[in-house]
NUKE-467013 format. One record per residue (C-alpha): residue number from 1; residue in three letters; x, y, z. Coordinates in steps of 0.001 Angstrom, whole numbers, plus 524288, in hexadecimal, padded with zeros to 5 digits. Each point is the difference from the previous one (the first is absolute). Layout:
BEGIN
<NUM Ala <X Y Z>>,
...
REM end
This chain:
BEGIN
<1 Met <DB5F3 3E5C6 4FA97>>,
<2 Glu <7F5BB 7F911 7F8CF>>,
<3 Thr <7F7E5 7F7E4 80B8C>>,
<4 Ile <7FE48 7F095 7F9F2>>,
<5 Tyr <7F170 7FB15 80455>>,
<6 His <7FD22 7F403 801C5>>,
<7 Ile <7F0DF 7FCF2 7FE49>>,
<8 Arg <7F880 7F386 8053F>>,
<9 Pro <7F5AC 7FB7C 805CA>>,
<10 Phe <7FA8D 80435 80E0E>>,
<11 Asp <8054E 7F88F 80B5E>>,
<12 Asn <803C7 803DB 80F9A>>,
<13 Ser <80DE2 802C3 7FEA0>>,
<14 Val <7FE96 80EF5 7FC4C>>,
<15 Asp <7FDBD 8083E 80A07>>,
<16 Thr <7F3D7 805FE 7FCF4>>,
<17 Ala <7FCB2 806FB 80C7E>>,
<18 Ser <80B41 80BD4 7FD2C>>,
<19 Phe <7F88B 800D3 7F156>>,
<20 Ser <7FB19 80CD7 7FD0B>>,
<21 Cys <7FBA5 80482 7F2B4>>,
<22 Gly <7F9F8 80D21 8042D>>,
<23 Gln <7F1F4 7F9AE 7FC57>>,
<24 Pro <7FAF7 7F9D6 80E30>>,
<25 Ser <7F5F2 7F649 7FAD3>>,
<26 Leu <80A39 7FA75 7F6FA>>,
<27 Asp <809C6 7FF72 80BB5>>,
<28 Glu <7F591 7F9E1 807BD>>,
<29 Tyr <7FD96 7F517 7F634>>,
<30 Ile <80CF0 7FADA 7FD3B>>,
<31 Arg <80216 7FEDB 81066>>,
<32 Arg <7F23D 7FA8A 801ED>>,
<33 Tyr <7FB29 7FAB6 7F555>>,
<34 Ala <8084E 7FBAD 7F58A>>,
<35 Ser <802FF 7F460 80601>>,
<36 Gln <7F242 7FBF1 80156>>,
<37 Asp <7FD75 80331 7F1F9>>,
<38 Val <80989 7F77C 7FC25>>,
<39 Lys <7FCBB 7F40C 808C0>>,
<40 Arg <7F0C8 80250 7FAB1>>,
<41 Asn <8021C 800E7 7F24C>>,
<42 Val <7F937 80DA2 7FEE8>>,
<43 Ala <80DE4 80600 7FA9F>>,
<44 Arg <80D4B 7FD4C 7FD13>>,
<45 Val <80875 809AA 80799>>,
<46 Phe <80FD3 80227 7F9DB>>,
<47 Met <8098B 80868 8069B>>,
<48 Ala <80BC2 8060E 7FC3A>>,
<49 Thr <80C36 8011E 808CC>>,
<50 Pro <80D0C 80508 7FCD2>>,
<51 Glu <80AEC 7F7F5 7FC06>>,
<52 His <808F2 8035F 80C60>>,
<53 Asp <7F660 7FCE5 80A2C>>,
<54 Ala <7F2E8 7F3F2 7FBC7>>,
<55 Lys <7FB4E 804A7 80F60>>,
<56 Gln <7FB29 80F9B 7F9AD>>,
<57 Leu <7F404 80087 7FA54>>,
<58 Ala <80135 80B79 7F53A>>,
<59 Gly <7F42C 7FB8D 7F8EA>>,
<60 Phe <7F4F8 7F80A 7FD32>>,
<61 Phe <7F453 7FE92 7F6C5>>,
<62 Thr <7F327 7F69A 7FF9C>>,
<63 Leu <7FB97 7F74C 7F3D7>>,
<64 Ser <7F2BF 7F93E 8009B>>,
<65 Ala <7F4B5 7FAF0 7F574>>,
<66 Gly <7F418 80715 7FDFD>>,
<67 Ser <7F523 804C7 7F409>>,
<68 Val <7FAC3 80AA8 7FD0B>>,
<69 Ser <7F2C6 802D5 7FA11>>,
<70 Cys <80277 80484 7F103>>,
<71 Ser <7F703 80BAD 80127>>,
<72 Asp <80981 8058A 80ADF>>,
<73 Leu <80C91 80033 7F761>>,
<74 Pro <80183 80A67 7F65B>>,
<75 Ala <7F920 801A8 7F433>>,
<76 Ser <80C5E 7FB90 7F68F>>,
<77 Leu <8052E 7F4A9 8065D>>,
<78 Ala <7EF14 7FA29 80572>>,
<79 Lys <7FDA4 8020F 7EFA7>>,
<80 Thr <809D2 7F475 7FE8D>>,
<81 Leu <7FC5E 7F639 80B49>>,
<82 Pro <7F1F9 7F7E3 8032F>>,
<83 Arg <7F492 80546 8061F>>,
<84 Tyr <80286 7F860 80C99>>,
<85 Pro <809D8 802C0 80B9E>>,
<86 Val <80DF2 7FD1F 7FA32>>,
<87 Pro <80D11 7FA9E 80709>>,
<88 Val <80949 80AE7 8059E>>,
<89 Ala <80C52 7FDF4 806F1>>,
<90 Leu <7FF7D 80A24 80B90>>,
<91 Ile <80BC0 808A8 8052D>>,
<92 Gly <7FA13 8036F 80CB4>>,
<93 Arg <80A22 80630 8070B>>,
<94 Leu <80CA3 804E6 7FDA3>>,
<95 Ala <80A20 807A4 809D9>>,
<96 Val <80D78 8045C 8005C>>,
<97 Ala <80598 80356 80EEA>>,
<98 Thr <8027C 80D26 80256>>,
<99 Asp <80E55 7FC45 7FEB0>>,
<100 Tyr <7FFD8 7FBCA 7F1BD>>,
<101 Gln <7F723 80BAF 7FA4C>>,
<102 Gly <804D8 8065A 7F439>>,
<103 Lys <809D3 7F4D9 7FA79>>,
<104 Gly <7F962 7F8D8 7F765>>,
<105 Leu <7FA57 7F571 808A5>>,
<106 Gly <7F14E 802EA 7FDE0>>,
<107 Ser <80136 7FC86 7F1F6>>,
<108 Ile <8084C 7F52E 8021B>>,
<109 Leu <7F565 7F9D2 8084B>>,
<110 Leu <7F54D 8048D 7F412>>,
<111 Ala <8084D 7FA47 7F5FD>>,
<112 Asp <803AB 7F1B7 809A2>>,
<113 Ala <7EED9 7FF43 80142>>,
<114 Cys <7FDD9 80273 7F2DD>>,
<115 Gln <80A1B 7F4BB 7FC86>>,
<116 Lys <7FB31 7F671 80856>>,
<117 Val <7F287 801DB 7FA12>>,
<118 Ile <80482 7FFB2 7F1E0>>,
<119 Asn <805B1 7F390 804A1>>,
<120 Ala <7F4C6 7F88F 8057C>>,
<121 Ser <7F6EB 8053E 7F5F8>>,
<122 Thr <80532 7F518 7F752>>,
<123 Thr <7F93B 7F78B 80A00>>,
<124 Leu <7F55A 80830 805C1>>,
<125 Ala <7F768 8080C 7F638>>,
<126 Val <7FFDA 80F13 803A3>>,
<127 Val <7FBD4 809DF 7F814>>,
<128 Gly <806E0 80AAB 806E8>>,
<129 Ile <807C9 8052A 80D3D>>,
<130 Val <7F8AD 8093D 80756>>,
<131 Val <80629 8093A 80A03>>,
<132 Asp <7F89F 802A0 80A8F>>,
<133 Ala <80353 80F4F 80480>>,
<134 Lys <7FA6B 80184 80E6A>>,
<135 Asp <7FF00 80E90 7FCE9>>,
<136 Ser <80157 809D0 7F3AC>>,
<137 Thr <808FD 8095A 80974>>,
<138 Ala <80FFA 7FE01 7FE5A>>,
<139 Thr <7FF36 7F1CA 802E2>>,
<140 Gly <7F68B 7FDEC 7F2BC>>,
<141 Ile <807FC 80A40 7F9F6>>,
<142 Leu <80CE5 7F7A3 80187>>,
<143 Val <7F83D 7F3A4 7FD41>>,
<144 Leu <7FCAE 8056B 7F227>>,
<145 Arg <80C99 804B3 7FD6D>>,
<146 Leu <805C1 7F316 8029E>>,
<147 Cys <7F519 7FA5B 7F6BF>>,
<148 Arg <80482 80717 7F5EB>>,
<149 Glu <80CE1 7FE95 800BE>>,
<150 Phe <7FEAB 7F1EE 7FF46>>,
<151 Val <7F748 7FFA3 7F69D>>,
<152 His <80B5D 808DC 7F6A3>>,
<153 Gly <809F4 7F53D 803BA>>,
<154 Cys <7FCF6 7F3F6 7FFD7>>,
<155 Cys <7F25F 7F73A 7FF62>>,
<156 Tyr <7FA0A 7F44F 7F980>>,
<157 Arg <7F66F 7F998 7F686>>,
<158 Gln <7F0A2 80385 8024C>>,
<159 Val <8016C 802F2 81028>>,
<160 His <7F9D4 80E55 8027C>>,
<161 Phe <80345 8098E 80924>>,
<162 Val <7F751 8081F 80788>>,
<163 Leu <7FE85 8082D 80B19>>,
<164 Arg <7F5E2 7FFFC 809FC>>,
<165 Tyr <7FCDA 80ABB 80BDB>>,
<166 Ser <7F95A 7F88E 80A42>>,
<167 Ser <7F589 80BB1 802A2>>,
<168 Thr <7FDD8 802E8 7F0E9>>,
<169 Gly <8010D 7F34D 7F824>>,
<170 Phe <80929 7FDCC 7F4A2>>,
<171 Cys <8075B 80BE5 7F84F>>,
<172 Ser <7F99D 801FF 7F261>>,
<173 Ser <80668 7FFD7 7F2B2>>,
<174 Asp <80144 80D78 8006D>>,
<175 Ala <805F4 8028F 80B42>>,
<176 Leu <80B7B 7F5E9 7FC69>>,
<177 Asp <8070C 7FD86 7F5B5>>,
<178 Tyr <802C2 7F271 801FB>>,
<179 Val <7F523 7F9C3 8042F>>,
<180 Ser <7FB06 7F7D0 7F5EA>>,
<181 Lys <80D7A 800C0 7FA07>>,
<182 Pro <804A8 7EE29 80051>>,
<183 Leu <80E23 7FE35 80791>>,
<184 Thr <80819 7FABA 7F368>>,
<185 Glu <80BD9 7F654 80266>>,
<186 Ser <80C1B 80977 800B9>>,
<187 Lys <80D3D 7FD74 80109>>,
<188 Lys <801D3 80CFC 804E2>>,
<189 Ala <803B9 80252 80E10>>,
<190 Phe <7F7EC 80714 809E4>>,
<191 Pro <804E8 80D95 8027C>>,
<192 Ile <80346 802C8 80DAE>>,
REM end
């Protein structure tokens, strides 16, 4: 049976204490810092709960605004932009509880995050969506796979998708075939 999820803004009604995704820093973030980030307007935190249990946290992601120097972006994207910092949306954290991993929730969260940015981009200009992968191991590879699935599934206008590893900077266009591909509106359903 397929699980149906509700994705909503962070609130204190969910059980964050028992959340575990296999990455201690992400577990600690949702338990200790997420509510503070929301109160301070540093990030918007969105959480997914299964339809049958609105208090069980199945996954979450964060969105915030940022800017990047054009010179830090892959050349294929930078050549089309002004030579000063450009606005981006940042998916800073994305985590799925171990009980829900391998069931498509990561793709659902990524698609929802991107759709929220796309909707906001009609009011607030953003050149791209930056996904901050905390490392280049399994977590980074998972985010990379999800990004590729999303870009090939559904996209929008001139919002670009860029993956950034905290320690090594932005991926080059040689490393990622989708880095400078504009997201274009599509009625195609996102593959889960």
